[in-house]
GUFI-81440 format. One line per field, with one value per residue (C-alpha): residue number from 1; residue in one letter; chain; x, y, z. Coordinates in steps of 0.25 Angstrom, whole numbers, plus 2048, in hexadecimal, padded with zeros to 3 digits. Layout:
residues N
pos	NUM/...
code	A/...
unit	A/...
x	X/...
y	Y/...
z	Z/...
This chain:
residues 453
pos	1/2/3/4/5/6/7/8/9/10/11/12/13/14/15/16/17/18/19/20/21/22/23/24/25/26/27/28/29/30/31/32/33/34/35/36/37/38/39/40/41/42/43/44/45/46/47/48/49/50/51/52/53/54/55/56/57/58/59/60/61/62/63/64/65/66/67/68/69/70/71/72/73/74/75/76/77/78/79/80/81/82/83/84/85/86/87/88/89/90/91/92/93/94/95/96/97/98/99/100/101/102/103/104/105/106/107/108/109/110/111/112/113/114/115/116/117/118/119/120/121/122/123/124/125/126/127/128/129/130/131/132/133/134/135/136/137/138/139/140/141/142/143/144/145/146/147/148/149/150/151/152/153/154/155/156/157/158/159/160/161/162/163/164/165/166/167/168/169/170/171/172/173/174/175/176/177/178/179/180/181/182/183/184/185/186/187/188/189/190/191/192/193/194/195/196/197/198/199/200/201/202/203/204/205/206/207/208/209/210/211/212/213/214/215/216/217/218/219/220/221/222/223/224/225/226/227/228/229/230/231/232/233/234/235/236/237/238/239/240/241/242/243/244/245/246/247/248/249/250/251/252/253/254/255/256/257/258/259/260/261/262/263/264/265/266/267/268/269/270/271/272/273/274/275/276/277/278/279/280/281/282/283/284/285/286/287/288/289/290/291/292/293/294/295/296/297/298/299/300/301/302/303/304/305/306/307/308/309/310/311/312/313/314/315/316/317/318/319/320/321/322/323/324/325/326/327/328/329/330/331/332/333/334/335/336/337/338/339/340/341/342/343/344/345/346/347/348/349/350/351/352/353/354/355/356/357/358/359/360/361/362/363/364/365/366/367/368/369/370/371/372/373/374/375/376/377/378/379/380/381/382/383/384/385/386/387/388/389/390/391/392/393/394/395/396/397/398/399/400/401/402/403/404/405/406/407/408/409/410/411/412/413/414/415/416/417/418/419/420/421/422/423/424/425/426/427/428/429/430/431/432/433/434/435/436/437/438/439/440/441/442/443/444/445/446/447/448/449/450/451/452/453
code	M/S/N/L/R/T/L/L/I/V/E/D/D/P/G/L/Q/S/Q/M/R/W/C/F/D/S/A/E/V/L/V/A/D/D/R/N/T/A/E/A/L/L/A/T/H/Q/P/A/V/I/T/L/D/L/G/L/P/P/D/A/G/G/T/S/E/G/F/A/L/L/D/S/I/R/T/L/S/P/A/S/K/V/I/V/I/T/G/R/E/E/R/E/P/A/V/H/A/I/S/A/G/A/Y/D/F/Y/Q/K/P/I/D/S/E/T/L/Q/F/V/V/E/R/A/F/R/L/S/E/L/E/A/E/N/Q/A/L/S/E/R/S/S/G/N/M/P/L/P/G/L/L/A/T/S/P/D/M/L/T/I/C/T/Q/V/E/R/V/A/P/T/E/A/G/V/L/I/T/G/E/T/G/T/G/K/E/I/I/A/H/N/I/H/R/L/S/P/R/V/D/G/P/L/V/T/I/N/C/A/A/I/P/E/N/L/L/E/S/E/L/F/G/H/E/K/G/S/F/T/G/A/H/A/R/K/I/G/K/V/E/A/A/N/G/G/T/L/F/L/D/E/I/G/D/M/P/L/P/L/Q/A/K/I/L/R/F/L/Q/E/R/S/F/E/R/V/G/A/T/Q/S/Q/S/A/D/V/R/V/I/S/A/T/H/R/N/L/E/N/M/I/T/Q/G/D/F/R/E/D/L/Y/F/R/L/S/E/I/C/L/D/L/P/P/L/R/A/R/G/G/D/V/L/L/I/A/Q/H/L/L/A/Q/N/Q/G/Q/R/R/L/R/F/S/E/D/A/I/N/A/M/E/T/W/A/W/S/G/N/I/R/E/L/E/N/R/V/R/R/A/A/I/L/A/D/G/E/V/I/S/A/H/D/L/E/I/G/G/P/A/K/A/E/V/K/K/L/K/D/I/R/A/E/A/E/T/Q/A/I/Q/R/A/L/L/A/T/N/G/N/M/S/E/T/A/R/L/L/D/V/S/R/P/T/L/Y/N/L/I/E/K/Y/D/I/E/T/N/M/S/E/E/A
unit	A/A/A/A/A/A/A/A/A/A/A/A/A/A/A/A/A/A/A/A/A/A/A/A/A/A/A/A/A/A/A/A/A/A/A/A/A/A/A/A/A/A/A/A/A/A/A/A/A/A/A/A/A/A/A/A/A/A/A/A/A/A/A/A/A/A/A/A/A/A/A/A/A/A/A/A/A/A/A/A/A/A/A/A/A/A/A/A/A/A/A/A/A/A/A/A/A/A/A/A/A/A/A/A/A/A/A/A/A/A/A/A/A/A/A/A/A/A/A/A/A/A/A/A/A/A/A/A/A/A/A/A/A/A/A/A/A/A/A/A/A/A/A/A/A/A/A/A/A/A/A/A/A/A/A/A/A/A/A/A/A/A/A/A/A/A/A/A/A/A/A/A/A/A/A/A/A/A/A/A/A/A/A/A/A/A/A/A/A/A/A/A/A/A/A/A/A/A/A/A/A/A/A/A/A/A/A/A/A/A/A/A/A/A/A/A/A/A/A/A/A/A/A/A/A/A/A/A/A/A/A/A/A/A/A/A/A/A/A/A/A/A/A/A/A/A/A/A/A/A/A/A/A/A/A/A/A/A/A/A/A/A/A/A/A/A/A/A/A/A/A/A/A/A/A/A/A/A/A/A/A/A/A/A/A/A/A/A/A/A/A/A/A/A/A/A/A/A/A/A/A/A/A/A/A/A/A/A/A/A/A/A/A/A/A/A/A/A/A/A/A/A/A/A/A/A/A/A/A/A/A/A/A/A/A/A/A/A/A/A/A/A/A/A/A/A/A/A/A/A/A/A/A/A/A/A/A/A/A/A/A/A/A/A/A/A/A/A/A/A/A/A/A/A/A/A/A/A/A/A/A/A/A/A/A/A/A/A/A/A/A/A/A/A/A/A/A/A/A/A/A/A/A/A/A/A/A/A/A/A/A/A/A/A/A/A/A/A/A/A/A/A/A/A/A/A/A/A/A/A/A/A/A/A/A/A/A/A/A/A/A/A/A/A/A/A/A/A/A/A/A/A/A
x	AC6/AC4/AC0/AB2/AB3/AC2/AC6/AD4/AD7/AE3/AE6/AF3/AED/AED/AE1/AD9/ADC/AD7/ACA/AC7/ACA/ABF/AB5/AB4/AB2/AA9/AB5/AC3/ACC/ADA/AE3/AEF/AF7/AFF/AFE/B07/AFF/AF2/AF6/AFA/AED/AE6/AED/AE9/ADB/AD5/ACC/ABE/ABF/ACC/ACC/AD8/ADF/AE7/AF1/AFA/B09/B13/B0A/B01/AFF/AFC/AF4/AFE/AFE/AEF/AED/AF8/AF1/AE4/AEB/AEF/AE1/ADC/AE6/AE6/AD8/ACF/AC2/AC5/ABD/AC7/AC1/ACC/ACD/AD0/AD1/AC7/AD0/AD4/AC8/AD0/AD9/ACC/AC5/AD2/AD2/AC4/AC7/AD3/ACA/AC6/AB8/AB5/ABC/AB9/ABE/AC4/AC1/ABD/AAE/AAD/A9E/A9F/AAC/AA5/A9A/AA4/AAC/AA0/A9A/AA7/AA6/A98/A9C/AA8/A9E/A95/AA0/AA5/A97/A95/AA3/A9F/A92/A9A/AA4/A98/A91/A9D/A9E/A90/A8A/A87/A81/A84/A7C/A77/A7C/A78/A7C/A6E/A6C/A5F/A66/A72/A69/A62/A70/A73/A66/A69/A76/A70/A64/A6B/A72/A65/A59/A4F/A45/A47/A3D/A43/A39/A3B/A37/A3A/A48/A4E/A57/A50/A56/A64/A61/A5B/A68/A71/A69/A6B/A7A/A7D/A75/A79/A71/A7B/A7F/A71/A68/A61/A54/A4B/A3D/A35/A27/A22/A28/A21/A13/A0B/A07/A16/A1C/A19/A20/A2C/A2D/A2B/A2D/A23/A22/A21/A12/A0D/A08/A07/A15/A1C/A24/A2E/A31/A36/A3E/A39/A40/A3E/A45/A50/A53/A56/A62/A62/A59/A4B/A49/A3A/A3A/A2D/A26/A1B/A16/A15/A06/9FF/9FE/A0D/A10/A09/A13/A1F/A1B/A1A/A27/A2D/A27/A2A/A35/A2D/A25/A1F/A22/A16/A0F/A17/A12/A1E/A25/A33/A3C/A46/A50/A4F/A50/A45/A48/A3C/A3A/A2F/A2C/A1E/A19/A16/A0F/A05/A03/A00/9F6/9EF/9F0/9FA/A05/A06/A0A/A10/A18/A1D/A22/A29/A30/A34/A3C/A45/A40/A4A/A43/A4B/A4A/A47/A53/A4D/A4F/A5E/A64/A72/A70/A69/A76/A7F/A77/A76/A85/A87/A7D/A83/A91/A8B/A85/A8E/A96/AA2/A9D/AA0/A92/A8E/A81/A7E/A7A/A6C/A6C/A71/A67/A5C/A5F/A60/A51/A4B/A40/A46/A39/A3F/A4B/A58/A53/A4E/A5C/A63/A5A/A5C/A6B/A6D/A64/A6B/A79/A75/A6E/A76/A7D/A89/A90/A87/A7A/A6F/A61/A5C/A63/A5E/A50/A4E/A4B/A42/A41/A4D/A4F/A4E/A5C/A5F/A69/A72/A6F/A7D/A7B/A6D/A73/A7E/A75/A6C/A78/A7E/A70/A6E/A7C/A7B/A6E/A73/A7F/A76/A6D/A79/A81/A8C/A8E/A94/A90/A82/A81/A86/A7B/A70/A74/A77/A85/A92/A9B/AA6/A9A/A95/AA3/AA5/A97/A9B/AA8/AA2/A97/AA0/A96/A9A/A99/A9B/AA0/A9F/A9F/A95/A93
y	9F5/9E6/9E3/9DD/9D3/9CF/9C1/9BD/9AE/9AA/99C/995/98A/98E/984/989/998/995/98E/999/9A4/99F/99E/9AD/9B4/9BF/9C4/9CA/9BE/9C0/9B4/9B2/9A6/9AB/9B5/9C0/9C0/9C0/9CC/9D4/9D2/9D6/9E3/9E7/9E1/9DF/9D3/9D2/9C3/9BA/9AB/9A6/999/998/98F/998/997/996/98F/988/97D/986/993/99D/9A5/9A5/9AA/9B5/9B9/9BA/9C4/9CC/9CC/9D2/9DD/9E0/9DD/9DC/9DC/9D0/9C4/9B8/9AA/99F/993/986/977/96E/96B/979/97F/983/98D/992/995/99C/9A4/9A9/9AD/9B5/9BD/9B4/9B5/9A7/99A/98F/981/97A/974/980/980/98C/98E/98E/996/9A1/9A2/9A4/9AE/9B6/9B6/9BD/9C7/9CB/9CD/9D5/9DE/9DF/9E4/9EE/9F3/9F5/9FC/A05/A09/A0C/A15/A1C/A1E/A25/A2E/A31/A39/A47/A4C/A46/A3A/A39/A2E/A31/A2F/A2F/A3C/A3F/A3F/A47/A51/A52/A54/A5F/A66/A65/A6B/A77/A79/A78/A85/A8C/A8F/A88/A7F/A70/A65/A57/A4D/A3E/A30/A2C/A28/A30/A39/A45/A48/A47/A51/A5B/A59/A5C/A68/A6E/A69/A71/A7D/A8A/A85/A79/A7F/A80/A75/A6B/A67/A5C/A59/A4D/A52/A43/A3F/A49/A48/A54/A5A/A5B/A5F/A6E/A6E/A66/A70/A7D/A7A/A7E/A86/A81/A7D/A7E/A70/A64/A5F/A6C/A6E/A77/A80/A78/A7C/A76/A71/A7E/A86/A7C/A7D/A8C/A90/A82/A78/A72/A65/A61/A52/A4C/A5A/A53/A4D/A5B/A5E/A69/A73/A72/A74/A82/A85/A80/A88/A95/A92/A91/A9E/AA7/A9F/AA1/A97/A95/A8B/A83/A8B/A98/AA6/AAB/AA7/AA2/AA3/A99/A99/A8B/A85/A7A/A6D/A63/A55/A4B/A3E/A43/A49/A57/A5B/A50/A54/A62/A5D/A55/A61/A5B/A64/A73/A78/A85/A7D/A74/A7F/A85/A78/A74/A80/A75/A67/A5B/A4E/A42/A35/A28/A1E/A15/A20/A23/A17/A13/A1C/A0F/A07/A13/A16/A07/A05/A11/A0C/9FE/A04/A0C/A00/9F4/9F5/9EC/9E4/9E6/9E6/9E6/9E5/9D8/9D9/9D6/9E1/9EB/9E7/9E7/9F5/9FA/9F6/9F8/A02/A09/A0F/A13/A19/A1C/A19/A0B/A08/A0C/A03/9F7/9F9/9FB/9EF/9E6/9EA/9E6/9D9/9D3/9C6/9C8/9D4/9D4/9DC/9D5/9D9/9D0/9D7/9E4/9DE/9E3/9DD/9D3/9C4/9BC/9B5/9A6/9A0/999/98E/98A/97C/977/97B/974/968/968/969/95E/954/957/954/947/942/945/93E/932/931/932/927/91D/921/927/91A/920/915/914/924/924/919/921/92D/926/92B/925/925/92E/938/937/93A/946/94B/94A/951/95C/95F/95C/952/94C/93D/931/928/919/90F/904/8FB
z	8AC/8A7/899/89B/88F/891/895/899/898/8A1/89D/899/891/882/880/88B/886/879/87E/888/87E/874/87F/880/872/879/881/87F/883/888/88B/894/898/8A4/8AF/8A8/89B/8A3/8AC/8A0/89A/8A7/8A7/899/898/8A6/8A0/8A7/8A8/8AA/8A9/8B1/8B1/8BF/8B9/8B1/8AD/8B4/8BE/8B4/8BE/8CA/8CD/8D1/8C4/8C3/8D1/8CE/8C2/8CA/8D3/8C7/8C2/8CE/8CD/8BE/8BB/8C7/8C0/8B8/8BA/8BC/8B9/8BD/8B4/8BC/8BA/8C0/8CC/8CF/8D6/8E2/8DB/8D4/8E1/8E6/8D9/8DC/8EA/8E4/8DB/8CF/8CA/8C7/8C3/8B8/8B8/8AB/8A2/89A/895/88C/88F/89E/89E/895/89F/8AB/8A3/89E/8AC/8B0/8A5/8A9/8B7/8B3/8AA/8B6/8BF/8B4/8B3/8C2/8C2/8B7/8BE/8CB/8C4/8BC/8C9/8D0/8C4/8C1/8CC/8C5/8D3/8E1/8E4/8D6/8CC/8BE/8AF/8A8/8A0/8A7/8B5/8B0/8AB/8B8/8BF/8B5/8B8/8C7/8C5/8BE/8C7/8D4/8D4/8D2/8DC/8D3/8D9/8D5/8D4/8D3/8CE/8CB/8D0/8DF/8E0/8D5/8DD/8DE/8EC/8E7/8DC/8E6/8EF/8E3/8DF/8ED/8ED/8E0/8E4/8EB/8F7/8F9/907/90C/910/907/90F/90A/90D/907/905/904/911/91B/91F/919/926/92A/91C/91E/92B/925/91A/921/930/93B/947/955/959/94A/94B/954/957/952/95F/959/94D/941/935/928/91C/914/91F/922/913/913/90B/904/8FD/900/8FA/8F9/8F6/8F1/8EF/8E8/8F5/8FB/8FF/8F8/904/906/8F7/8F9/904/8FD/8F1/8FA/8FF/8F1/8ED/8F9/900/90D/916/924/92E/932/93D/93A/937/931/923/922/916/911/905/8FF/8F2/8F0/8E8/8E7/8E3/8E0/8D9/8D6/8C9/8CE/8C1/8C2/8D1/8CD/8C3/8CE/8D8/8E1/8DF/8DD/8CF/8D4/8DE/8D3/8CB/8D7/8DA/8CB/8C6/8C2/8C1/8C1/8BD/8C1/8B9/8BF/8C1/8B6/8AC/8AF/8A7/8AD/8B9/8C0/8BF/8C3/8CF/8D3/8D2/8DB/8E5/8E5/8E8/8F4/8FA/8F7/904/904/8F8/8E9/8E4/8D6/8CD/8C5/8B7/8BA/8C4/8BA/8B0/8BA/8BF/8B1/8AE/8BC/8BD/8CA/8CE/8DB/8D3/8DA/8E8/8E3/8DD/8E9/8F2/8E9/8E8/8F6/8FA/8F0/8F5/903/900/8F4/8F7/8EE/8E7/8DB/8DC/8D3/8CE/8D9/8E4/8DE/8DE/8D0/8C2/8BD/8C1/8C0/8B3/8B4/8B3/8A5/8A6/89A/895/898/8A7/8A7/8A1/8AB/8B7/8B1/8AF/8BC/8C3/8BB/8BE/8CD/8CE/8C6/8CF/8DB/8D6/8D3/8E0/8D7/8CF/8C2/8B8/8BD/8BC/8AE/8AA/8B1/8A9/89C/89B/89A/8A7/8A0/89D/8AB/8B1/8A7/8AC/8BA/8B8/8B0/8BA/8C6/8CC/8D9/8D9/8E2/8D6/8D5/8CA/8C8/8D4
């Protein structure tokens, strides 16, 4: 893996070597003046960033050695960000180098402040890629239960409890906010239980109208109500020999709560419209996002049923309380949804995800990452793509950039006013003609130059 703050300068001019070395006092700087030396340093250090002069001996006047080294870099240190250093008239080789795998190029003469900015940007990109890679590696090795990524102490404790309670016949109540993974926990309890070869039957008590819920649970006889054209087996009977998962048990109406309680006590039930009881050997796991203790106080949930269901209670923490699990899960989701692209999260996306409230928990994170992976323009997923975080901060420009923009605009207006007459332009701007020529060259301003008429 590359050293995130190591810079390799490949330059055969001793003067430029010295000038560039002192530009980067915050990094470990290595220097090579030919391809062989550079390749030896690549193999041992794998620098995060490399500045590369294409004109190296024995072809100092050409680019063959530089491009040969660029090929070596891709083999020996593929994560390194290569910044090609070129002369003013060498734009075409620089563009070719970009297509061959270089990260960026910088044209001489060397301006220490600008070069520092370009190199620091490459360092930051290297750091972000390393962070994304680390998250990806962590996600592949941090799945204590199938379908569940976790490194936070609270979730690891839950996983341990699942492993302990699964082999028993105890009733389990799983609580937690919507989207925290209650169904995944239920599936793992069944998977680790002696009933694994039996069915796992799920019913969402909040998704079925009250007048149909009893029939869905216990089944019905033919003709027991309008539309009952044939006998139907209910979820309880279908789960015989396995596990019945009552999701959103807090939404079950009170009359039906009494019937579920009777089934838990006697292991018998009647289909709607039947006169004879049926029995079923099932283990019941239930889940809810509601506060059942408050509902008991308000008379909306039976206390005796609560105690029957909650022999073991597993309370899942919200995503916002799980620390680094947010990024771990996000990276895993991104890898699943990136298709042919190599997507990664930007720094602002990482910061935003760490501070976002995640009221919808893992379900919200999954939706935002999937949408961003589909709609993002490039390979970098930003906070804007995830539609999270506060308003964007106003861009703050450096004074030198503001000055450059102002001087460029003033020169262009003066040239337009004088129809490109350099002497008149210099007088309008109150500068000498040599100064005007230097500014035009510095800012690469196109002119239709003429002297005084």
